[in-house]
KELOTI-255105 format. One record per residue (C-alpha): y, z, x. Coordinates in steps of 0.5 Angstrom, whole numbers, m for minus. Each point is the difference from the previous one (the first is absolute). Layout:
<v=Y	w=Z	u=X>
...
END
This chain:
<v=0	w=0	u=0>
<v=7	w=m1	u=3>
<v=5	w=5	u=1>
<v=7	w=1	u=3>
<v=1	w=6	u=4>
<v=6	w=3	u=m1>
<v=6	w=3	u=4>
<v=6	w=2	u=m3>
<v=7	w=2	u=2>
<v=m2	w=8	u=0>
<v=m6	w=m1	u=5>
<v=m5	w=1	u=m5>
<v=m6	w=m4	u=1>
<v=m6	w=m3	u=m6>
<v=m4	w=m6	u=m2>
<v=0	w=m3	u=m6>
<v=m6	w=m4	u=m4>
<v=2	w=m6	u=m3>
<v=m3	w=0	u=m8>
<v=m4	w=m7	u=0>
<v=5	w=m6	u=m4>
<v=6	w=7	u=m1>
<v=7	w=m2	u=2>
<v=2	w=5	u=5>
<v=7	w=3	u=m1>
<v=4	w=3	u=5>
<v=6	w=4	u=1>
<v=4	w=6	u=m1>
<v=m2	w=2	u=m8>
<v=m5	w=3	u=m1>
<v=m3	w=m4	u=m5>
<v=m2	w=m4	u=6>
<v=m7	w=m2	u=3>
<v=3	w=2	u=7>
<v=5	w=5	u=0>
<v=4	w=0	u=5>
<v=5	w=6	u=2>
<v=5	w=m5	u=4>
<v=7	w=1	u=m2>
<v=1	w=m8	u=2>
<v=m6	w=m2	u=m4>
<v=2	w=m3	u=m7>
<v=m2	w=3	u=m7>
<v=m5	w=m6	u=m1>
<v=0	w=m3	u=8>
<v=m6	w=m5	u=0>
<v=m7	w=m2	u=m4>
<v=m6	w=m2	u=3>
<v=m5	w=m5	u=m4>
<v=m7	w=m2	u=1>
<v=m1	w=m7	u=m2>
<v=m8	w=m2	u=m2>
<v=m2	w=m2	u=7>
<v=2	w=7	u=2>
<v=6	w=m2	u=4>
<v=6	w=6	u=0>
<v=7	w=m3	u=m1>
<v=6	w=5	u=1>
<v=6	w=m2	u=m3>
<v=7	w=4	u=0>
<v=2	w=3	u=m6>
<v=m2	w=1	u=m7>
<v=0	w=m3	u=m7>
<v=5	w=3	u=m4>
<v=1	w=m2	u=m7>
<v=m4	w=m7	u=2>
<v=5	w=m1	u=6>
<v=m2	w=1	u=7>
<v=5	w=5	u=4>
<v=1	w=1	u=7>
<v=m1	w=5	u=3>
<v=7	w=2	u=4>
<v=m3	w=2	u=7>
<v=m4	w=m6	u=0>
<v=m8	w=0	u=3>
<v=m3	w=m1	u=7>
<v=m6	w=m4	u=1>
<v=m2	w=2	u=8>
<v=8	w=0	u=1>
<v=2	w=m6	u=m4>
<v=4	w=1	u=m7>
<v=m5	w=m3	u=m4>
<v=1	w=m2	u=m9>
<v=m7	w=m2	u=0>
<v=m6	w=1	u=4>
<v=m7	w=m2	u=m1>
<v=m3	w=7	u=5>
<v=m4	w=m1	u=6>
<v=m5	w=6	u=3>
<v=5	w=5	u=4>
<v=6	w=m3	u=m3>
<v=5	w=6	u=1>
<v=6	w=0	u=m6>
<v=5	w=4	u=1>
<v=5	w=3	u=m6>
<v=6	w=4	u=2>
<v=m3	w=5	u=5>
<v=m7	w=m1	u=m2>
<v=m6	w=m3	u=2>
<v=m5	w=m3	u=m4>
<v=m6	w=m4	u=4>
<v=m5	w=m4	u=m4>
<v=m8	w=0	u=2>
<v=m5	w=m3	u=m3>
<v=m8	w=1	u=1>
<v=m3	w=m5	u=5>
<v=m4	w=m3	u=m6>
<v=7	w=m2	u=m4>
<v=3	w=m3	u=6>
<v=2	w=m7	u=1>
<v=m1	w=2	u=7>
<v=m7	w=2	u=m2>
<v=m5	w=1	u=7>
<v=m5	w=4	u=1>
<v=m1	w=5	u=7>
<v=m8	w=m1	u=4>
<v=m2	w=4	u=6>
<v=m4	w=m5	u=4>
<v=0	w=m1	u=8>
<v=5	w=m3	u=3>
<v=m2	w=m7	u=3>
<v=m4	w=m1	u=7>
<v=7	w=m4	u=3>
<v=6	w=4	u=0>
<v=7	w=m2	u=3>
<v=6	w=6	u=1>
<v=7	w=0	u=m1>
<v=4	w=5	u=2>
<v=5	w=1	u=m5>
<v=5	w=1	u=6>
<v=m1	w=m6	u=4>
<v=0	w=m4	u=m7>
<v=6	w=m5	u=2>
<v=m2	w=m1	u=8>
<v=m7	w=m1	u=m2>
<v=2	w=m6	u=m5>
<v=5	w=m2	u=6>
<v=m3	w=0	u=6>
<v=m3	w=m7	u=3>
<v=m8	w=0	u=2>
<v=1	w=m7	u=3>
<v=2	w=0	u=6>
<v=m2	w=m5	u=3>
<v=4	w=m7	u=m1>
<v=m5	w=m5	u=2>
<v=0	w=m7	u=m3>
<v=m7	w=2	u=m3>
<v=2	w=6	u=m3>
<v=8	w=m2	u=m2>
<v=m3	w=m2	u=m7>
<v=m2	w=7	u=m1>
<v=6	w=2	u=3>
<v=4	w=m3	u=m5>
<v=m4	w=2	u=m5>
<v=1	w=7	u=1>
<v=7	w=0	u=1>
<v=1	w=m4	u=m7>
<v=m4	w=6	u=m4>
<v=5	w=6	u=4>
<v=6	w=m5	u=m3>
<v=m4	w=0	u=m7>
<v=0	w=7	u=0>
<v=7	w=1	u=2>
<v=2	w=m4	u=m5>
<v=m5	w=4	u=m5>
<v=3	w=6	u=2>
<v=7	w=m2	u=1>
<v=m1	w=m3	u=m8>
<v=m3	w=8	u=m1>
<v=6	w=3	u=3>
<v=5	w=m3	u=m4>
<v=m3	w=0	u=m6>
<v=m2	w=7	u=0>
<v=7	w=3	u=3>
<v=4	w=1	u=m7>
<v=m7	w=1	u=m4>
<v=m2	w=7	u=m2>
<v=m5	w=m3	u=m6>
<v=m6	w=3	u=3>
<v=m5	w=m6	u=m5>
<v=6	w=m5	u=3>
<v=m2	w=2	u=8>
<v=m7	w=0	u=m1>
<v=0	w=m7	u=m4>
<v=4	w=m3	u=7>
<v=m4	w=3	u=4>
<v=m7	w=m3	u=m4>
<v=4	w=m7	u=0>
<v=1	w=0	u=7>
<v=m7	w=3	u=2>
<v=m4	w=m6	u=m5>
<v=5	w=m6	u=3>
<v=m1	w=2	u=7>
<v=m8	w=2	u=1>
<v=m6	w=m1	u=m4>
<v=0	w=7	u=m4>
<v=m3	w=m1	u=m8>
<v=2	w=7	u=m2>
<v=5	w=5	u=2>
<v=1	w=7	u=m2>
<v=6	w=4	u=1>
<v=m2	w=7	u=0>
<v=6	w=6	u=0>
<v=m2	w=7	u=3>
<v=4	w=6	u=m5>
<v=0	w=5	u=7>
<v=m1	w=m2	u=7>
<v=m7	w=2	u=2>
<v=m7	w=m4	u=1>
<v=m2	w=3	u=m6>
<v=5	w=m1	u=m4>
<v=m2	w=m4	u=m7>
<v=2	w=m7	u=0>
<v=3	w=m3	u=m7>
<v=m1	w=m9	u=0>
<v=6	w=m1	u=m2>
<v=0	w=m8	u=1>
<v=m6	w=m5	u=1>
<v=0	w=m7	u=0>
<v=m6	w=m5	u=1>
<v=2	w=m7	u=3>
<v=0	w=m4	u=m7>
<v=m3	w=0	u=m6>
<v=m6	w=m1	u=1>
<v=m2	w=6	u=5>
<v=4	w=5	u=m4>
<v=m6	w=2	u=m4>
<v=m4	w=0	u=5>
<v=4	w=4	u=4>
<v=1	w=5	u=m6>
<v=m8	w=1	u=0>
<v=0	w=2	u=9>
<v=1	w=8	u=2>
<v=6	w=2	u=5>
<v=m4	w=3	u=7>
<v=2	w=7	u=0>
<v=m3	w=0	u=8>
<v=5	w=m4	u=2>
<v=5	w=3	u=m3>
<v=m1	w=6	u=2>
<v=0	w=m2	u=8>
<v=7	w=m4	u=m2>
<v=3	w=7	u=m2>
<v=m3	w=4	u=5>
<v=0	w=m4	u=6>
<v=6	w=m4	u=m1>
<v=m2	w=m7	u=1>
<v=m1	w=m6	u=m3>
<v=m8	w=m2	u=0>
<v=m4	w=m7	u=m1>
<v=m6	w=2	u=m2>
<v=m6	w=m5	u=m2>
<v=m8	w=0	u=1>
<v=m2	w=m4	u=6>
<v=m4	w=m5	u=m5>
<v=7	w=m3	u=m1>
<v=2	w=m2	u=7>
<v=m1	w=m6	u=1>
<v=m5	w=1	u=6>
<v=m5	w=3	u=m5>
<v=2	w=m5	u=m6>
<v=m7	w=0	u=m4>
<v=m1	w=7	u=0>
<v=m1	w=2	u=m7>
<v=0	w=9	u=2>
<v=8	w=m1	u=m2>
<v=m2	w=m2	u=m7>
<v=m5	w=6	u=0>
<v=5	w=5	u=2>
<v=5	w=m2	u=m4>
<v=6	w=1	u=5>
<v=5	w=m6	u=m1>
<v=6	w=m2	u=6>
<v=5	w=5	u=m1>
<v=7	w=2	u=3>
<v=3	w=6	u=m2>
<v=7	w=2	u=3>
<v=5	w=7	u=m1>
<v=6	w=0	u=m2>
<v=2	w=5	u=6>
<v=8	w=1	u=0>
<v=4	w=5	u=3>
<v=m1	w=6	u=m4>
<v=m7	w=m2	u=m3>
<v=m6	w=m4	u=m1>
<v=2	w=m3	u=m7>
<v=m7	w=m3	u=m2>
<v=m2	w=m6	u=1>
<v=m2	w=m8	u=0>
<v=m7	w=m2	u=m1>
<v=m2	w=m7	u=0>
<v=m8	w=m4	u=1>
<v=m3	w=m6	u=m1>
<v=m5	w=0	u=m7>
<v=m4	w=m5	u=3>
<v=m5	w=4	u=4>
<v=m1	w=m6	u=5>
<v=8	w=0	u=2>
<v=3	w=4	u=5>
<v=6	w=1	u=2>
<v=2	w=m1	u=7>
<v=5	w=5	u=5>
<v=6	w=m5	u=m1>
<v=0	w=3	u=m7>
<v=m1	w=7	u=2>
<v=7	w=0	u=4>
<v=3	w=m4	u=m5>
<v=m2	w=5	u=m6>
<v=2	w=5	u=4>
<v=7	w=m2	u=1>
<v=1	w=m2	u=m7>
<v=m3	w=8	u=m1>
<v=5	w=3	u=5>
<v=7	w=m3	u=m4>
<v=m3	w=1	u=m7>
<v=m1	w=7	u=3>
<v=8	w=0	u=2>
<v=2	w=m2	u=m8>
<v=m5	w=5	u=m3>
<v=4	w=6	u=4>
<v=6	w=m2	u=m1>
<v=m1	w=m2	u=m8>
<v=m2	w=7	u=1>
<v=5	w=2	u=3>
<v=5	w=m3	u=m6>
<v=m3	w=2	u=m5>
<v=0	w=8	u=2>
<v=7	w=m1	u=2>
<v=2	w=m3	u=m7>
<v=m4	w=5	u=m3>
<v=3	w=6	u=4>
<v=7	w=m3	u=m1>
<v=m1	w=1	u=m7>
<v=m3	w=6	u=1>
<v=6	w=2	u=4>
<v=5	w=m1	u=m5>
<v=m4	w=3	u=m6>
<v=m2	w=7	u=5>
<v=8	w=m1	u=2>
<v=3	w=2	u=m7>
<v=m4	w=7	u=0>
<v=m2	w=2	u=6>
<v=5	w=1	u=7>
<v=m3	w=m6	u=6>
<v=m4	w=5	u=4>
<v=m4	w=1	u=m6>
<v=m1	w=m7	u=m2>
<v=m1	w=m1	u=7>
<v=m6	w=5	u=0>
<v=m3	w=m3	u=m6>
<v=0	w=m8	u=2>
<v=m3	w=2	u=7>
<v=m5	w=5	u=m4>
<v=m1	w=m2	u=m7>
<v=m7	w=4	u=0>
<v=4	w=7	u=0>
<v=4	w=m1	u=m6>
<v=m6	w=m1	u=m6>
<v=m1	w=3	u=m6>
<v=0	w=8	u=m1>
<v=4	w=6	u=3>
<v=1	w=6	u=5>
<v=3	w=7	u=0>
<v=6	w=1	u=4>
<v=7	w=2	u=1>
<v=5	w=m4	u=m2>
<v=8	w=1	u=m3>
<v=1	w=m4	u=m7>
<v=8	w=m2	u=m1>
<v=1	w=m2	u=m7>
<v=7	w=m3	u=m3>
<v=3	w=m2	u=m5>
<v=7	w=m3	u=m3>
<v=4	w=5	u=m5>
<v=3	w=m4	u=m5>
<v=m3	w=m7	u=0>
<v=m1	w=0	u=m8>
<v=7	w=0	u=0>
<v=1	w=m5	u=5>
<v=m5	w=m5	u=m4>
<v=3	w=1	u=m7>
<v=6	w=m3	u=2>
<v=m2	w=m6	u=5>
<v=m4	w=m6	u=0>
<v=m7	w=1	u=3>
<v=1	w=m5	u=5>
<v=6	w=4	u=3>
<v=m5	w=7	u=m1>
<v=m6	w=m4	u=4>
<v=5	w=m2	u=5>
<v=3	w=7	u=0>
<v=m8	w=3	u=0>
<v=m2	w=m5	u=6>
<v=6	w=1	u=4>
<v=0	w=7	u=0>
<v=m9	w=1	u=1>
<v=2	w=m5	u=6>
<v=5	w=5	u=3>
<v=m5	w=6	u=m2>
<v=m7	w=m4	u=3>
<v=4	w=m2	u=7>
<v=2	w=8	u=1>
<v=m7	w=2	u=m2>
<v=m3	w=m5	u=5>
<v=4	w=2	u=6>
<v=m2	w=8	u=0>
<v=m8	w=m3	u=m1>
<v=m1	w=1	u=m7>
<v=m4	w=m4	u=m5>
<v=3	w=m3	u=m7>
<v=m6	w=2	u=m5>
<v=3	w=m2	u=m5>
<v=7	w=m2	u=m4>
<v=0	w=4	u=m7>
<v=5	w=m4	u=m5>
<v=6	w=3	u=4>
<v=m4	w=4	u=4>
<v=m3	w=1	u=6>
<v=m6	w=4	u=3>
<v=m1	w=0	u=8>
<v=m5	w=3	u=5>
<v=1	w=2	u=7>
<v=m6	w=1	u=4>
<v=m4	w=m5	u=m3>
<v=m4	w=m4	u=2>
<v=2	w=4	u=7>
<v=1	w=7	u=0>
<v=5	w=3	u=5>
<v=3	w=7	u=2>
<v=7	w=m3	u=m3>
<v=m2	w=m2	u=m6>
<v=4	w=5	u=m5>
<v=6	w=m1	u=5>
<v=0	w=m8	u=0>
<v=0	w=0	u=m8>
<v=6	w=6	u=m1>
<v=3	w=m5	u=5>
<v=m1	w=m6	u=m3>
<v=2	w=4	u=m7>
<v=6	w=1	u=3>
<v=2	w=m7	u=3>
<v=m2	w=m2	u=m8>
<v=5	w=4	u=m3>
<v=5	w=m2	u=5>
<v=m1	w=m8	u=0>
<v=1	w=2	u=m7>
<v=7	w=1	u=0>
<v=1	w=m7	u=3>
<v=m4	w=m2	u=m6>
<v=4	w=3	u=m5>
<v=7	w=m3	u=4>
<v=m3	w=m7	u=m1>
<v=m2	w=2	u=m8>
<v=8	w=1	u=m1>
<v=2	w=m5	u=3>
<v=m5	w=m4	u=m5>
<v=2	w=4	u=m6>
<v=m6	w=4	u=0>
<v=1	w=8	u=m2>
<v=m3	w=4	u=7>
<v=m7	w=2	u=0>
<v=m4	w=6	u=2>
<v=m6	w=2	u=3>
<v=m5	w=6	u=0>
<v=m5	w=1	u=5>
<v=m6	w=4	u=0>
<v=m4	w=2	u=7>
<v=m6	w=4	u=0>
<v=m5	w=1	u=6>
<v=m8	w=1	u=m1>
<v=m7	w=m2	u=0>
<v=m2	w=m7	u=m4>
<v=m5	w=m5	u=m1>
<v=3	w=m6	u=3>
<v=m4	w=m7	u=0>
<v=m1	w=m6	u=m3>
<v=m1	w=3	u=m8>
<v=m2	w=m4	u=m6>
<v=m6	w=m4	u=m2>
<v=m4	w=m6	u=3>
<v=4	w=m5	u=m4>
<v=7	w=3	u=2>
<v=2	w=5	u=5>
<v=7	w=3	u=3>
<v=2	w=4	u=5>
<v=2	w=7	u=m2>
<v=0	w=7	u=0>
<v=m3	w=5	u=m4>
<v=0	w=8	u=m1>
<v=4	w=6	u=m3>
<v=5	w=m3	u=7>
<v=2	w=m6	u=m4>
<v=1	w=4	u=m7>
<v=5	w=5	u=4>
<v=4	w=m5	u=4>
<v=1	w=m3	u=m7>
<v=2	w=6	u=m4>
<v=4	w=2	u=6>
<v=4	w=m7	u=m1>
<v=1	w=1	u=m7>
<v=4	w=6	u=1>
<v=5	w=m3	u=5>
<v=7	w=m2	u=m3>
<v=2	w=m7	u=3>
<v=3	w=0	u=8>
<v=m5	w=7	u=0>
<v=m6	w=1	u=5>
<v=m5	w=5	u=m2>
<v=m6	w=2	u=4>
<v=m5	w=4	u=m1>
<v=m1	w=7	u=6>
<v=m6	w=m3	u=3>
<v=4	w=m7	u=1>
<v=6	w=5	u=3>
<v=m4	w=4	u=4>
<v=m4	w=m7	u=3>
<v=6	w=m4	u=1>
<v=3	w=5	u=4>
<v=7	w=m2	u=m3>
<v=6	w=m2	u=4>
<v=4	w=0	u=m7>
<v=3	w=6	u=m4>
<v=m6	w=3	u=m5>
<v=4	w=4	u=m6>
<v=m6	w=3	u=m4>
<v=m1	w=m2	u=m7>
<v=m4	w=4	u=m6>
<v=m8	w=m1	u=1>
<v=m3	w=m4	u=m6>
<v=m7	w=0	u=m3>
<v=m4	w=m7	u=0>
<v=m5	w=m1	u=m3>
<v=m7	w=2	u=3>
<v=3	w=6	u=4>
<v=0	w=6	u=m1>
<v=5	w=2	u=5>
<v=8	w=m3	u=m1>
<v=2	w=m4	u=5>
<v=6	w=2	u=5>
<v=5	w=m6	u=0>
<v=5	w=m2	u=5>
<v=7	w=m5	u=m1>
<v=1	w=m3	u=6>
<v=7	w=m1	u=2>
<v=0	w=m7	u=3>
<v=8	w=m1	u=0>
<v=0	w=3	u=7>
<v=m6	w=3	u=5>
<v=m1	w=8	u=3>
<v=m4	w=2	u=4>
<v=m8	w=0	u=0>
<v=m3	w=4	u=m6>
END
């Protein structure tokens, strides 16, 4: 059964299996088949249809009231924007900061192949991946006497043809980031330059000799060979050796050599003439190109090994570039998404180690800041909606910048208020001090915002703030379908209650925050308040943020 392996913007991973003939809808809305926790995804971003022949096609957008409405931020397939695309095994779908990998079991794929564990042939030739180009171009005919002149010219012509083919590949692949297009060009060069009857592109998910090799493309020389090619297996013995030793290998039974013509052992053993070359790039082995002759008495020559090795070397560079392009594009979208809520150092940590940000929480001590605009309802009653939105955007932009500058994490916007965390995901000894300094900076920045509001004919606004320090459960909280990075616990409720008791322009902090922050601002005691689920009242302090004093 075909399925999608999904990693959404929060780092959560899961798998979705297709229901035969059912449409798979993808987006933010909870009634989609695949629900993405991703603010850059549209409510109904895309859908996938299955045709009668079993092929899957992804379409950008959704049909609403009989009309196809495209998504706001497009659908990217292997790094390229597509409105409609027939999915192939291994295709990577990017929606916002989410990645969906399309996979089909071998029996369903058009690149259907089987593996076997038959031994290598008796005749084996090796080329080290590090020596591919020098081997291809090194002249083997140093004698230039007249009887051998034709052979020398033939050798030079062969090398010229190889260089021409490689130059053609380099021109084509330099700006191509689609894996299918890359392998299409590689197989075309191999068919034109060698007697290969079948070429299979194998892609490895990880860099190891035991990595699973997934066939993502297979081509036969012509339609007559197509059905026969699909019935033949791939030798796992040769692919393992190629991946382990990073060598290109020609393997064939001795019976296929010209001097053993007529010997039938190759037929009985089932060993064909095969070339397998690794896709070795600077960072890793990305997979292999596997080529074979389908006639058991037809054999590759050493020249064919050299050319296929050279093609594999260039293909590896193109695959490396394609994967890097896709990774950078995904990180750019993720960075833009995360940077709206998290400081830069946290964004960097998430991109470098996404495994550390999974569904679930940890207990840790943090400081929570709540802030809310006072008198906002009065303003909204007397101003057009677009001006209210502009005001909120201006206010939130300024406040968020301050929170990030002090190492805080923006948890969420709450209407005309906000909640920020100091000490999550990464805790430091200065979290409470950073939170208090951020609150003071926010109040001072509001003085400038109010001057701007007066100039535009708006009434001034005041912001009440509450800070409390304590233990919470912090992490990705929610369900497998939707989650958010947040904090839960009594500390959150207490901080919210402090904010609700603060007037415009006031910063109220708990005794726990005052002690943890070692405030350099004068603190004025306020009457303690009772908080739900607490038996003892919470002692309050008001921060005199207009001027600083000695340490508390």
